[in-house]
C-alpha positions in Angstrom: -9.7 -1.9 -21.4 -12.3 -0.6 -24.0 -12.3 2.9 -25.5 -15.7 3.6 -23.8 -14.1 3.1 -20.4 -10.8 5.1 -21.2 -12.8 7.6 -22.4 -15.0 7.9 -19.5 -11.7 8.1 -17.5 -10.4 10.8 -19.1 -13.5 12.9 -18.8 -13.8 12.3 -15.4 -9.8 12.8 -14.2 -8.8 14.9 -17.2 -10.2 17.7 -15.4 -7.8 17.3 -12.5 -5.0 16.9 -14.5 -5.4 20.1 -16.6 -5.5 22.1 -13.5 -2.6 20.3 -11.7 -0.1 22.9 -12.5 -2.2 25.4 -10.0 -3.5 23.2 -7.4 -4.1 19.5 -6.8 -7.9 18.6 -7.7 -10.2 15.6 -6.5 -13.0 14.8 -9.0 -15.9 13.4 -7.5 -17.7 10.7 -9.7 -21.0 9.0 -9.2 -24.2 8.4 -10.4 -24.7 12.4 -11.3 -22.4 15.0 -12.9 -19.0 14.8 -11.8 -17.7 17.6 -8.7 -14.5 19.2 -8.5 -12.9 19.9 -5.2 -9.4 21.2 -3.8 -10.2 19.9 -0.6 -9.8 16.2 0.8 -12.4 16.9 3.3 -14.9 18.6 1.7 -14.7 16.0 -1.2 -15.3 12.8 1.1 -17.9 14.8 2.8 -19.8 15.3 -0.4 -19.2 12.2 -1.7 -22.3 9.5 -1.8 -21.4 5.9 -0.6 -19.5 3.9 -3.2 -18.6 6.9 -5.3 -15.2 7.1 -7.1 -12.9 10.3 -5.9 -10.0 10.6 -8.6 -7.1 12.4 -6.8 -4.6 14.2 -9.0 -1.1 14.2 -8.1 -0.2 16.7 -5.4 -0.5 16.9 -1.9 -3.9 16.7 0.1 -3.9 17.5 3.7 -6.4 16.6 5.9 -6.7 17.6 9.7 -5.9 14.4 12.0 -8.5 12.4 13.2 -11.1 13.1 10.0 -13.3 10.0 9.4 -14.2 8.2 6.5 -17.6 6.7 7.7 -18.8 5.3 3.9 -17.9 3.2 1.5 -15.8 5.1 -1.3 -12.8 4.4 -3.8 -10.2 6.8 -3.6 -7.8 6.7 -6.8 -4.5 8.6 -6.7 -2.0 9.1 -9.3 0.6 6.5 -7.8 3.0 6.1 -5.7 6.3 6.1 -7.9 8.2 9.7 -8.7 8.9 8.5 -12.1 6.0 6.3 -13.3 4.0 9.6 -12.2 6.0 12.5 -13.2 3.4 13.9 -15.5 1.1 14.3 -12.8 3.2 13.6 -9.7 2.5 11.6 -7.1 -0.8 11.5 -4.6 0.0 12.4 -0.9 -2.8 12.3 1.6 -1.2 14.2 4.9 -2.2 14.7 8.3 -2.0 18.1 9.3 -2.0 17.5 13.0 -0.5 14.6 14.9 -4.1 12.1 14.2 -4.2 9.6 12.1 -7.0 8.9 9.3 -9.9 7.2 10.6 -11.6 4.7 8.7 -14.9 3.2 10.2 -16.6 0.1 10.1 -19.6 2.1 8.3 -16.7 2.4 5.2 -16.9 -1.1 4.6 -15.9 -2.1 1.1 -13.9 0.9 0.5 -10.6 1.0 -1.5 -7.5 3.3 -1.9 -5.1 2.8 -4.7 -1.9 4.9 -5.8 -1.6 7.1 -2.6 0.7 8.2 -0.5 0.0 8.6 3.5 2.1 10.4 5.7 2.0 12.0 9.0 2.4 15.7 9.8 5.7 16.9 9.5 7.5 16.3 13.1 5.2 13.8 14.2 6.7 10.4 15.8 6.4 7.6 13.8 4.5 5.8 16.4 1.4 7.8 15.6 -0.3 5.6 12.9 -1.2 7.5 9.6 -4.4 5.2 9.0 -6.3 3.5 11.9 -9.7 1.4 12.1 -12.6 3.4 14.6 -12.8 6.0 16.7 -13.5 3.9 19.3 -13.9 -0.1 20.1 -17.6 0.0 18.8 -16.6 1.5 15.1 -13.6 -0.2 14.3 -14.7 -3.7 12.4 -14.7 -2.6 8.6 -14.5 -5.5 6.3 -13.3 -5.7 2.8 -11.0 -2.8 2.7 -8.5 -2.9 0.0 -5.4 -0.9 -0.2 -3.6 -1.4 -3.8 -0.1 0.0 -4.3 -0.1 2.3 -1.8 2.6 3.7 0.5 2.6 4.1 4.3 5.1 6.2 5.8 3.9 5.8 8.9 2.5 3.0 11.2 -1.1 1.3 9.9 -3.4 0.3 12.9 -6.2 -2.0 12.0 -8.1 -1.5 15.3 -8.9 0.9 17.7 -6.3 -0.2 19.9 -4.9 -3.5 21.4 -7.3 -4.0 24.0 -10.3 -4.8 21.4 -11.7 -8.5 20.9 -10.3 -10.8 18.2 -12.4 -11.3 15.5 -12.6 -13.9 12.9 -9.6 -14.0 10.7 -11.9 -14.4 7.7 -12.8 -10.6 8.6 -9.8 -9.0 6.8 -7.8 -6.2 4.8 -6.0 -6.7 1.7 -2.5 -5.1 1.2 -1.8 -5.5 -2.8 1.6 -4.5 -3.7 1.8 -1.8 -1.1 5.4 -0.3 0.6 5.4 -0.1 4.4 8.4 2.0 6.1 7.0 2.0 9.8 4.6 -0.8 10.9 1.6 -3.0 10.3 -0.4 -3.7 13.4 -3.0 -5.9 13.8 -4.4 -5.9 17.0 -6.1 -9.2 16.3 -7.7 -8.3 13.4 -7.0 -10.5 9.9 -4.7 -9.3 7.1 -3.8 -10.8 3.7 -0.5 -9.0 1.8 0.6 -10.0 -1.6 4.1 -8.8 -3.2 4.4 -6.3 -0.3 7.7 -4.5 1.0 8.4 -3.8 4.3 11.7 -2.3 5.0 13.7 -1.2 8.3 13.1 2.9 7.9 10.9 2.9 11.4 11.5 1.0 14.6 14.0 -1.3 12.8 12.0 -4.1 14.9 8.7 -5.7 15.0 7.5 -4.3 11.6 4.8 -6.7 11.5 2.9 -7.3 14.8 -0.2 -8.3 16.8 -1.9 -10.7 14.6 -2.6 -13.0 17.6 -5.9 -14.4 15.9 -4.2 -16.5 13.1 -5.2 -14.2 10.6 -2.2 -12.9 8.9 -1.8 -14.2 5.0 1.9 -13.1 3.2 2.7 -14.1 -0.2 5.6 -13.0 -2.2 6.8 -10.0 -0.1 10.1 -8.5 1.0 11.1 -7.6 4.0 14.2 -5.7 4.4 15.5 -6.5 7.9 11.7 -6.0 8.9 11.0 -8.4 11.9 7.7 -9.8 12.9 6.4 -10.0 16.6 3.1 -11.5 18.1 1.9 -13.5 15.1 0.2 -16.5 16.3 -0.6 -19.1 13.7 0.0 -17.0 10.9 0.8 -18.4 7.2 3.9 -17.0 4.8 4.4 -18.5 1.4 7.4 -17.5 -1.0 8.7 -14.9 0.9 12.1 -13.6 1.5 13.7 -11.6 4.5 17.1 -9.9 5.0 17.2 -9.8 8.7 20.5 -12.1 9.9 19.5 -12.0 13.7 16.4 -13.7 13.8 13.1 -13.7 11.6 10.3 -13.1 14.1 9.6 -13.1 18.1 6.8 -14.6 19.4 5.1 -15.9 16.4 3.9 -19.4 17.4 2.4 -21.8 15.2 3.1 -20.0 12.2 3.6 -21.5 9.0 6.4 -20.7 6.6 6.5 -22.4 3.3 8.9 -21.8 0.2 10.6 -18.7 1.8 14.4 -17.6 1.7 15.5 -16.0 5.2 19.1 -14.5 6.0 18.4 -15.5 9.8 19.2 -19.4 10.8 16.7 -18.3 13.9 13.4 -18.5 12.8 11.9 -17.6 15.8 13.1 -15.8 19.1 10.0 -17.5 21.0 7.3 -20.1 20.1 7.7 -23.1 17.7 7.2 -22.6 13.9 6.3 -24.9 11.1 8.8 -24.7 8.4 8.2 -26.7 5.0 11.0 -26.2 2.2 12.2 -22.9 3.7 15.7 -22.0 3.3 17.5 -20.3 6.5 20.9 -18.7 6.6 21.4 -17.6 3.4 23.6 -14.5 2.2 21.4 -11.6 1.7 24.0 -10.1 -0.6 23.1 -12.4 -3.0 19.5 -11.7 -2.9 18.6 -8.7 -5.2 19.6 -6.8 -8.3 20.1 -3.6 -6.5 19.3 -3.1 -2.4 22.5 -3.0 0.0 20.9 -1.0 2.9 17.5 -2.4 4.0 16.0 1.1 3.2 13.7 0.8 -0.1 14.1 3.6 -2.6 12.6 3.8 -5.8 16.3 2.9 -7.5 16.2 -0.5 -5.9 15.8 -3.6 -8.0 14.1 -6.1 -6.1 14.2 -8.8 -9.0 16.6 -12.0 -8.0 19.9 -12.0 -8.8 21.2 -15.0 -11.0 22.3 -18.0 -8.8 20.0 -16.7 -6.0 18.5 -19.5 -3.9 15.3 -18.1 -4.3 15.2 -18.3 -8.1 12.7 -21.0 -8.9 12.4 -22.0 -5.0 8.4 -20.4 -4.9 5.4 -22.4 -5.4 5.2 -23.7 -8.5 8.8 -23.1 -9.5 8.1 -19.4 -9.6 10.9 -16.9 -7.8 10.2 -15.8 -4.3 9.9 -12.4 -3.8 7.4 -9.6 -5.0 8.5 -10.7 -8.5 7.6 -14.2 -8.3 3.7 -15.7 -8.8 1.6 -15.5 -11.7 1.2 -12.4 -11.5 4.2 -10.3 -10.2 4.9 -7.1 -8.9 4.2 -3.9 -11.5 7.1 -2.0 -12.1 6.4 1.3 -11.0 3.5 0.8 -8.7 1.4 2.5 -11.2 -2.4 2.2 -10.5 -4.8 -0.1 -12.5 -6.8 3.0 -13.8 -5.5 4.5 -17.1 -2.4 6.0 -16.8 -1.1 9.6 -18.1 2.1 9.0 -20.2 2.6 12.8 -21.2 0.5 15.8 -21.0 2.1 18.9 -23.0 -0.3 22.1 -22.1 0.6 25.4 -24.1 1.0 28.3 -21.8 -0.9 30.3 -23.6 -3.6 30.4 -26.2 -2.8 30.0 -30.2 -3.7 32.6 -32.7 -7.4 31.1 -33.0 -7.9 31.5 -28.8 -7.8 27.7 -28.5 -5.4 26.2 -25.8 -3.2 23.4 -27.3 -3.4 20.4 -25.5 -1.8 17.1 -25.8 -2.4 14.3 -23.5 -1.1 10.4 -23.9 -2.9 7.7 -22.0 -2.3 4.3 -21.7 -4.7 1.8 -20.7 -3.6 -0.9 -18.1 -3.8 -4.4 -17.8 -4.0 -5.1 -14.1 
């Protein structure tokens, strides 16, 4: 990353950092002068199409049902408490039992380094992100979620009764963490190096991809079971479920995967190639024992795990395989604050001593 780019980032987001001890801030960066907000809804409303919103660490509440209806790019401080210790993690939290809505008009939006969670006490079945206020506006294209964490379900259409669309119209999830459900509702999704655990229902965590539009590569499924996935594609994934891998997943192609279950599908034949079944999940990871993902877990493969070198091209299965492995700490791609020392008061010259260390990110 160039010095010019790094300087521009610090100029835009440093405002939020320097004031984060008081209130979380959002800097809206567009073609004009940056604007600073403390309210998430106000920031989104004021932003122009294709603006970038830099969110400091902290929690930003929004009224359930609030709608993003223009292309925007939201960049948070990250989801991992350790790697975001200077700024704190960035959380978007519904204040009422309704999700954040993304409509067709928001096509091309991206979300990076954000935790999405419902209001306390809300049933986990209520999604935290949903496409559309109705079936008439629930088809945004080119949406990207990168290094985000979803405490509750994500719903890629207004409801299950929508018309199936071409599998080429898809949402990208890259290095994301899912604690509940991802519900495709006949839409498409591409998932790379994502983690699913059993924190939510413990079953059918990846469901309703009936149009052949699901592609998963180098993902980790911690007792997370698939259902209603037709003609999907999985490569280089690893699953700890010992009962069965999926239910009603006919025609799904499973290649170079390692799966603890012997039974790949409770209903419907699958196409498995170079896939190991019946593997012992206790031998999979360096540190993970309960199928509930914590940031202290280490999902590198143990020495001797059958998944070592079993992926495409001789790479490992799971999130640390492929030519571009999972980034430890799940840090966003933008320059990352490593240290921020802000004096509690001015010095004898009336200046406020501030020392900020920022590290550019390669990806």
